C-alpha positions as CSV (number, residue, x, y, z in Angstrom):
1,D,0.0,0.0,0.0
2,C,1.0,3.7,-0.3
3,T,0.7,6.8,1.8
4,T,1.9,10.3,1.8
5,L,4.3,12.2,4.1
6,Y,4.2,16.0,4.1
7,F,6.9,18.5,5.0
8,E,7.1,21.7,7.1
9,S,8.1,23.5,3.9
10,F,6.6,25.1,0.8
11,T,9.6,24.5,-1.5
12,E,9.6,21.7,-4.1
13,D,12.6,19.8,-5.5
14,D,13.1,16.6,-7.4
15,L,11.8,14.5,-4.5
16,K,9.5,16.9,-2.5
17,K,6.6,17.6,-4.8
18,N,3.0,18.8,-4.4
19,G,0.5,16.1,-5.1
20,Y,-2.6,14.4,-3.9
21,N,-2.2,14.4,-0.1
22,K,-4.3,11.9,1.9
23,G,-4.3,14.4,4.8
24,M,-5.7,17.1,2.5
25,K,-2.5,19.2,2.9
26,F,-2.3,20.2,-0.8
27,N,-0.3,23.3,-0.2
28,R,2.8,21.5,1.1
29,P,5.2,19.3,-0.8
30,Q,5.3,15.6,0.1
31,V,6.8,12.2,-0.7
32,V,4.9,9.0,-1.5
33,L,5.8,6.1,0.7
34,G,5.1,2.5,-0.6
35,L,5.2,-0.3,2.0
36,L,5.2,-4.0,1.6
37,A,4.5,-6.3,4.6
38,T,3.9,-10.0,5.2
39,E,0.4,-11.4,6.0
40,E,1.4,-11.1,9.7
41,G,2.0,-7.4,9.2
42,L,5.8,-7.5,9.4
43,P,7.3,-4.8,7.2
44,V,9.8,-6.2,4.7
45,H,10.4,-3.5,2.1
46,Y,9.6,0.2,1.3
47,E,10.1,2.6,-1.5
48,V,10.2,6.4,-1.5
49,Y,8.7,8.2,-4.6
50,P,8.3,11.8,-5.6
51,G,5.3,13.5,-4.0
52,N,3.5,13.8,-7.3
53,Q,3.8,10.1,-8.2
54,F,0.4,8.5,-8.9
55,E,-0.1,5.6,-6.5
56,G,-1.2,3.2,-9.2
57,E,2.1,3.7,-11.1
58,T,4.4,2.6,-8.2
59,L,3.8,-1.1,-8.7
60,E,6.4,-1.9,-11.4
61,T,9.3,-0.5,-9.3
62,A,8.2,-2.3,-6.2
63,I,7.7,-5.7,-7.9
64,R,11.0,-5.6,-9.7
65,N,12.9,-4.5,-6.6
66,I,11.4,-7.4,-4.5
67,R,12.5,-9.9,-7.2
68,D,16.0,-8.4,-7.3
69,R,16.6,-8.2,-3.6
70,Y,14.8,-11.1,-2.0
71,D,14.9,-14.9,-2.5
72,L,11.2,-15.5,-2.2
73,R,9.7,-18.8,-3.4
74,R,6.3,-17.2,-4.2
75,V,4.5,-14.0,-3.7
76,I,0.7,-13.4,-4.0
77,F,0.6,-9.6,-4.4
78,T,-2.4,-8.1,-2.5
79,A,-3.4,-4.5,-2.8
80,D,-6.5,-2.3,-2.6
81,S,-8.4,-1.0,-5.6
82,A,-6.0,2.0,-6.1
83,M,-3.7,-0.5,-7.8
84,L,-6.4,-1.8,-10.1
85,S,-5.8,-0.7,-13.7
86,K,-5.4,-2.5,-17.0
87,D,-1.8,-1.7,-17.1
88,N,-1.1,-3.0,-13.6
89,L,-3.0,-6.2,-14.2
90,A,-1.2,-6.7,-17.5
91,L,2.2,-6.1,-15.8
92,L,1.4,-8.6,-13.0
93,D,0.3,-11.2,-15.6
94,Q,3.5,-10.5,-17.6
95,L,5.7,-11.0,-14.6
96,K,3.7,-14.1,-13.6
97,V,2.9,-12.7,-10.2
98,P,-0.5,-13.9,-8.9
99,Y,-2.5,-11.2,-7.2
100,I,-5.6,-10.3,-5.1
101,I,-6.8,-6.8,-5.8
102,G,-9.8,-4.9,-4.6
103,A,-12.5,-4.5,-7.4
104,R,-14.2,-1.3,-8.2
105,L,-17.7,-2.7,-8.4
106,K,-19.4,0.6,-9.3
107,N,-17.2,1.0,-12.3
108,L,-18.2,-2.3,-13.9
109,T,-20.0,-2.5,-17.3
110,A,-23.8,-2.6,-17.3
111,A,-23.7,-6.3,-18.0
112,W,-21.5,-7.0,-15.1
113,T,-23.4,-4.7,-12.9
114,R,-26.6,-6.7,-13.5
115,E,-24.8,-9.9,-12.5
116,V,-23.3,-8.4,-9.4
117,L,-26.5,-6.8,-8.1
118,D,-28.4,-10.0,-8.5
119,T,-27.7,-11.1,-4.9
120,G,-30.5,-13.7,-5.1
121,S,-28.1,-15.9,-7.2
122,Y,-25.4,-15.7,-4.4
123,Q,-24.5,-18.8,-2.4
124,N,-25.2,-18.7,1.3
125,V,-22.2,-19.1,3.5
126,P,-22.7,-21.1,6.7
127,G,-20.9,-20.5,10.0
128,E,-19.5,-17.3,11.5
129,A,-18.1,-15.7,8.4
130,A,-18.1,-11.8,8.2
131,Y,-20.3,-12.1,5.1
132,Q,-23.5,-14.1,4.6
133,S,-23.3,-14.9,0.8
134,L,-20.8,-14.8,-2.1
135,R,-20.5,-15.5,-5.8
136,E,-17.6,-15.8,-8.1
137,W,-17.3,-15.4,-11.9
138,D,-14.7,-16.1,-14.5
139,Y,-13.5,-12.6,-15.3
140,G,-11.4,-13.6,-18.3
141,D,-7.6,-13.7,-18.8
142,G,-7.3,-16.2,-16.0
143,R,-8.9,-13.9,-13.4
144,R,-11.9,-14.4,-11.1
145,L,-14.3,-11.8,-9.8
146,I,-15.4,-12.7,-6.2
147,V,-18.1,-10.6,-4.6
148,T,-19.5,-11.0,-1.0
149,H,-22.6,-9.6,0.7
150,S,-22.5,-8.8,4.4
151,Q,-25.6,-7.5,6.3
152,K,-23.3,-5.8,8.8
153,R,-21.5,-4.0,6.0
154,A,-24.9,-3.1,4.4
155,D,-26.1,-1.6,7.7
156,K,-22.9,0.4,8.0
157,D,-23.1,1.6,4.3
158,R,-26.7,2.7,4.9
159,H,-25.9,4.4,8.1
160,D,-22.9,6.3,6.6
161,R,-25.0,7.4,3.6
162,E,-28.0,8.5,5.7
163,K,-25.6,10.4,8.0
164,A,-24.0,12.2,5.0
165,V,-27.4,13.0,3.5
166,E,-28.6,14.4,6.8
167,T,-25.6,16.6,7.0
168,L,-26.1,17.7,3.4
169,R,-29.8,18.5,4.0
170,A,-28.8,20.6,7.0
171,K,-26.2,22.5,4.9
172,I,-28.8,23.1,2.2
173,A,-31.3,24.4,4.7
174,K,-28.7,26.6,6.3
175,S,-27.4,28.2,3.1
176,K,-28.9,28.4,-0.4
177,K,-25.6,29.5,-1.9
178,P,-24.2,26.7,-4.2
179,T,-20.6,27.8,-3.5
180,S,-21.0,26.9,0.2
181,L,-21.4,23.2,-0.8
182,I,-18.3,23.0,-3.0
183,S,-15.3,21.3,-1.6
184,H,-12.7,23.9,-2.1
185,Y,-9.2,22.6,-1.2
186,G,-8.1,26.2,-1.4
187,Y,-9.7,27.1,-4.7
188,K,-13.3,27.9,-3.8
189,R,-12.4,31.6,-3.5
190,F,-11.8,31.6,-7.3
191,L,-15.3,30.3,-8.1
192,R,-18.5,32.2,-9.0
193,I,-21.9,30.8,-9.8
194,D,-23.6,32.9,-12.5
195,G,-27.4,33.1,-12.8
196,N,-30.0,31.5,-10.6
197,A,-29.3,28.0,-9.2
198,T,-31.4,25.6,-7.2
199,I,-29.9,22.9,-5.0
200,V,-31.7,19.6,-4.9
201,L,-30.9,16.1,-3.7
202,E,-31.2,13.5,-6.5
203,E,-33.3,10.8,-4.8
204,E,-32.9,8.5,-7.8
205,K,-29.1,8.5,-7.4
206,L,-29.5,7.8,-3.7
207,A,-31.7,4.8,-4.5
208,R,-29.1,3.5,-7.0
209,A,-26.4,3.9,-4.4
210,A,-28.4,1.9,-1.9
211,R,-28.3,-1.1,-4.2
212,W,-24.6,-1.5,-3.5
213,D,-25.0,-1.7,0.3
214,G,-23.1,-4.6,1.8
215,L,-21.3,-5.7,-1.4
216,H,-17.5,-6.0,-1.7
217,G,-15.5,-7.5,-4.5
218,I,-12.0,-8.7,-5.3
219,I,-10.2,-9.7,-8.5
220,T,-7.7,-12.5,-8.3
221,S,-5.5,-14.5,-10.6
222,A,-4.5,-17.1,-7.9
223,A,-6.4,-20.0,-9.4
224,E,-5.5,-22.4,-6.5
225,L,-7.0,-20.2,-3.8
226,P,-10.6,-21.0,-2.8
227,A,-12.8,-17.9,-2.8
228,S,-13.0,-17.8,1.0
229,E,-9.3,-17.9,1.4
230,A,-8.7,-15.2,-1.2
231,I,-11.2,-12.9,0.7
232,E,-9.5,-13.6,4.0
233,Q,-6.0,-12.8,2.5
234,Y,-7.4,-9.5,1.1
235,K,-8.8,-8.5,4.5
236,K,-5.3,-8.7,6.0
237,L,-4.4,-5.4,4.2
238,W,-5.4,-3.8,7.5
239,Q,-1.9,-4.9,8.7
240,I,-0.3,-2.3,6.4
241,E,-2.8,0.3,7.3
242,D,-1.8,-0.3,10.9
243,C,1.9,0.0,10.0
244,F,1.1,3.4,8.6
245,R,-0.9,4.4,11.6
246,V,2.0,3.4,14.0
247,T,4.5,5.2,11.8
248,K,2.6,8.4,11.6
249,H,1.3,8.7,15.1
250,D,3.4,6.6,17.5
251,L,6.7,7.2,15.7
252,R,5.8,10.7,14.3
253,V,7.4,10.3,11.0
254,R,5.6,13.5,9.8
255,P,5.8,16.3,9.3
256,I,9.4,16.0,7.9
257,F,11.7,18.9,8.7
258,H,14.6,17.8,6.6
259,W,15.4,19.6,3.3
260,T,17.9,17.7,1.1
261,P,16.8,14.4,-0.6
262,A,19.6,12.5,1.1
263,R,18.5,13.6,4.6
264,V,14.8,12.9,3.8
265,R,15.6,9.4,2.7
266,A,17.8,8.8,5.8
267,H,14.9,10.1,8.0
268,I,12.5,7.6,6.4
269,L,15.0,4.8,6.7
270,I,15.4,5.4,10.4
271,C,11.6,5.4,10.8
272,F,11.3,2.2,8.8
273,L,13.8,0.5,11.0
274,A,11.9,1.7,14.1
275,V,8.6,0.4,12.8
276,V,10.2,-3.0,11.9
277,C,11.5,-3.3,15.5
278,L,8.2,-2.3,17.0
279,R,6.1,-4.7,14.8
280,C,8.5,-7.6,15.3
281,L,8.4,-7.0,19.1
282,A,4.6,-6.9,19.0
283,Y,4.4,-10.0,16.9
284,R,6.6,-12.0,19.3
285,V,4.7,-10.7,22.3
286,R,1.4,-11.7,20.7
287,L,2.6,-15.3,20.0
288,R,3.9,-15.8,23.6
289,F,1.5,-13.7,25.6
290,E,-1.3,-11.5,24.2
291,S,-1.7,-8.6,21.8
292,M,-0.4,-5.3,23.1
293,S,-0.4,-1.7,21.8
294,P,2.9,0.0,20.9
């Protein structure tokens, strides 16, 4: 997975670049940090990219560096939907690296959308699984599309949407100015709405959005993995998210106060070594005793 680290600076160079910042700090330069970890959440490798590097284009460098540096018998590359593109899938197929990648269900063609939304054709899953039904399809080119439906996830999706709509209705009632509802990111002051404008909620779009409640999909080329195991492996991506959380909050890797690229890279290396020590310690403690916070 990738994240962004911003600087206490407003000056760009070859490494520090303005780009899409996940913390919405678009006026500050940043670097993109790519991290690879085992399924137990132990960090094994990282890459530092210029701050304007698109996350989806970091894959080739990472895969080739892993192959050059490590003697691994086999890797099943697992990543979220940010890595899902035709070019990336073609690259992984070319390198013969099996993968599990989050599917962008709402971007599917009309034909696939009809199939996915027909939850009546899904198979019920007995036991205590996090989802109640699933279905898989041959997605072509040796890939499978696997989609699950979870009532708990559906309830959360509905709650989140209703909360957002409630907030939006309150904003509409409070201000009839269209510019007040535009996400500005620093640019709203340059906008002007000409003529009369009426703000309305599109109920039809809300109804269409509700059809996706509870659905989650992955695309995999790992033919030998049963659907349930592929889903469980994908869910372990939270381990990398937790590595980022520990790095940013417990170890305070950001903001970065260094200026030159060499010192920036050294700072990130030190922080990477620290998070490796911390995660390995937590792993050993969990095996012998119980899970503990940093």
